[in-house]
C-alpha positions as CSV (number, residue, x, y, z in Angstrom):
1,X,0.0,0.0,0.0
2,X,2.9,2.3,0.8
3,X,4.4,1.6,-2.6
4,X,1.2,2.6,-4.3
5,X,1.1,5.9,-2.5
6,X,4.7,6.5,-3.3
7,X,4.2,5.6,-6.9
8,X,1.3,8.0,-7.2
9,X,3.4,10.8,-5.8
10,X,6.4,10.1,-8.0
11,X,4.1,9.9,-11.0
12,X,2.5,13.1,-10.1
13,X,5.9,14.9,-9.9
14,X,6.9,13.2,-13.1
15,X,3.6,14.3,-14.8
16,X,4.2,18.0,-13.6
17,X,7.7,18.1,-14.9
18,X,6.6,16.6,-18.2
19,X,4.0,19.1,-18.7
20,X,6.5,22.0,-18.3
21,X,8.6,20.9,-21.3
22,X,7.3,20.8,-24.8
23,X,7.3,18.7,-28.0
24,X,6.5,15.2,-29.1
25,X,8.6,13.6,-26.4
26,X,6.6,15.4,-23.9
27,X,3.4,14.1,-25.2
28,X,4.7,10.6,-25.0
29,X,5.9,11.1,-21.4
30,X,2.4,12.5,-20.4
31,X,0.7,9.4,-22.0
32,X,3.1,7.1,-20.0
33,X,2.6,9.1,-16.8
34,X,-1.1,8.8,-17.2
35,X,-0.9,5.0,-17.6
36,X,1.4,4.7,-14.7
37,X,-1.1,6.8,-12.6
38,X,-4.0,4.4,-13.6
39,X,-1.9,1.4,-12.6
40,X,-1.0,2.9,-9.3
41,X,-4.6,3.7,-8.6
42,X,-5.6,0.1,-9.5
43,X,-2.9,-1.1,-7.1
44,X,-4.1,1.2,-4.3
45,X,-7.8,-0.1,-4.8
46,X,-6.5,-3.7,-4.7
47,X,-4.5,-3.0,-1.5
48,X,-7.6,-1.4,0.1
49,X,-9.7,-4.5,-0.8
50,X,-7.0,-6.8,0.6
51,X,-6.8,-4.8,3.9
52,X,-10.6,-4.9,4.3
53,X,-10.7,-8.7,3.7
54,X,-7.9,-9.1,6.4
55,X,-9.8,-7.0,8.9
56,X,-12.9,-8.9,8.3
57,X,-11.2,-12.3,8.8
58,X,-9.5,-11.0,12.0
59,X,-12.9,-9.8,13.3
60,X,-14.5,-13.2,12.6
61,X,-11.6,-15.0,14.3
62,X,-11.6,-12.7,17.4
63,X,-15.5,-13.1,17.7
64,X,-15.3,-16.9,17.4
65,X,-12.6,-16.9,20.2
66,X,-14.6,-14.6,22.5
67,X,-17.8,-16.6,21.9
68,X,-16.1,-19.9,22.6
69,X,-14.5,-18.5,25.8
70,X,-17.8,-17.0,26.9
71,X,-19.7,-20.2,26.2
72,X,-17.2,-22.2,28.3
73,X,-17.5,-19.7,31.2
74,X,-21.4,-20.0,31.1
75,X,-21.2,-23.7,31.2
76,X,-18.7,-23.6,34.2
77,X,-21.0,-21.3,36.0
78,X,-24.1,-23.5,35.4
79,X,-22.0,-26.5,36.8
80,X,-21.1,-24.3,39.8
81,X,-24.9,-23.5,40.4
82,X,-25.6,-27.2,40.3
83,X,-23.0,-27.8,43.1
84,X,-24.4,-25.0,45.0
85,X,-27.8,-26.6,45.0
86,X,-26.3,-29.6,46.9
87,X,-24.8,-27.2,49.4
88,X,-28.1,-25.4,49.8
89,X,-29.9,-28.7,50.4
90,X,-27.5,-29.4,53.4
91,X,-28.2,-25.9,55.0
92,X,-31.0,-25.2,57.6
93,X,-34.6,-24.7,56.3
94,X,-34.6,-21.0,57.0
95,X,-31.3,-20.4,55.0
96,X,-32.6,-22.7,52.2
97,X,-35.4,-20.3,51.4
98,X,-33.1,-17.4,51.1
99,X,-30.3,-19.2,49.3
100,X,-32.7,-20.8,46.8
101,X,-34.2,-17.5,46.0
102,X,-30.7,-15.9,45.5
103,X,-29.6,-18.8,43.4
104,X,-32.7,-18.6,41.2
105,X,-31.9,-14.9,40.5
106,X,-28.3,-15.8,39.6
107,X,-29.4,-18.6,37.3
108,X,-31.9,-16.1,35.7
109,X,-29.0,-13.6,35.2
110,X,-26.8,-16.4,33.8
111,X,-29.6,-17.3,31.3
112,X,-30.0,-13.6,30.4
113,X,-26.3,-13.5,29.6
114,X,-26.5,-16.5,27.5
115,X,-29.4,-15.0,25.5
116,X,-27.6,-11.7,25.2
117,X,-24.5,-13.5,23.9
118,X,-26.6,-15.5,21.3
119,X,-28.5,-12.3,20.2
120,X,-25.2,-10.5,19.7
121,X,-23.8,-13.5,17.8
122,X,-26.7,-13.4,15.3
123,X,-26.3,-9.7,14.8
124,X,-22.6,-10.1,14.3
125,X,-23.1,-12.8,11.7
126,X,-25.7,-10.6,9.8
127,X,-23.4,-7.5,9.9
128,X,-20.1,-9.2,8.9
129,X,-21.1,-9.1,5.3
130,X,-21.1,-5.3,5.3
131,X,-18.1,-5.1,7.7
132,X,-16.9,-1.7,8.6
133,X,-15.4,0.0,11.7
134,X,-18.7,0.4,13.4
135,X,-19.1,-3.5,13.6
136,X,-15.7,-3.7,15.3
137,X,-16.6,-0.9,17.7
138,X,-19.8,-2.6,18.7
139,X,-18.1,-5.9,19.3
140,X,-15.5,-4.4,21.5
141,X,-18.1,-2.5,23.5
142,X,-20.2,-5.7,23.8
143,X,-17.2,-7.8,24.9
144,X,-16.2,-5.3,27.5
145,X,-19.7,-5.1,29.0
146,X,-20.3,-8.8,28.7
147,X,-17.0,-9.7,30.5
148,X,-17.8,-7.2,33.3
149,X,-21.3,-8.7,33.8
150,X,-20.0,-12.2,33.8
151,X,-17.3,-11.3,36.3
152,X,-19.9,-9.8,38.6
153,X,-22.2,-12.8,38.2
154,X,-19.3,-15.1,38.9
155,X,-18.4,-13.2,42.1
156,X,-22.0,-13.3,43.2
157,X,-22.2,-17.1,42.7
158,X,-19.0,-17.7,44.6
159,X,-20.1,-15.3,47.4
160,X,-23.6,-16.9,47.8
161,X,-22.7,-18.5,51.2
162,X,-20.5,-15.8,52.6
163,X,-23.4,-13.8,54.1
164,X,-24.9,-17.0,55.6
165,X,-21.9,-18.3,57.3
166,X,-22.2,-18.2,61.1
């Protein structure tokens, strides 16, 4: 891409110097310069297309990695809630009511996170065909928010018994 830009600049200077001289040789130089300019523009357009394709592939790969990591984290948290149900069953009846209510809220939040991830995945797949900077910006914003929410939910699940320990 840098070569194309440099070629365009060199050709422009060449074109300017050629137009200052006169005669048949100048006309031939002008013709050559115009052709070189067209070639440089074609190279530049090709470089832009290649860069866009590369960015699109990188975005797809990054998203796939993020989704796989997030799905794994959701599965791990679901397993953790199952083990918490066993602990809750062993606690006193009074604590069981509160703990079960808290656990149910956390399970709902976890389900909401899964739904949010699935919805964003569908949106991403629909928007990747017309990929631009806004798609990447939305992805990064979603990833930050999602990771933050998952972190808070994980902490809440791990801390479920902390308030109830006597």
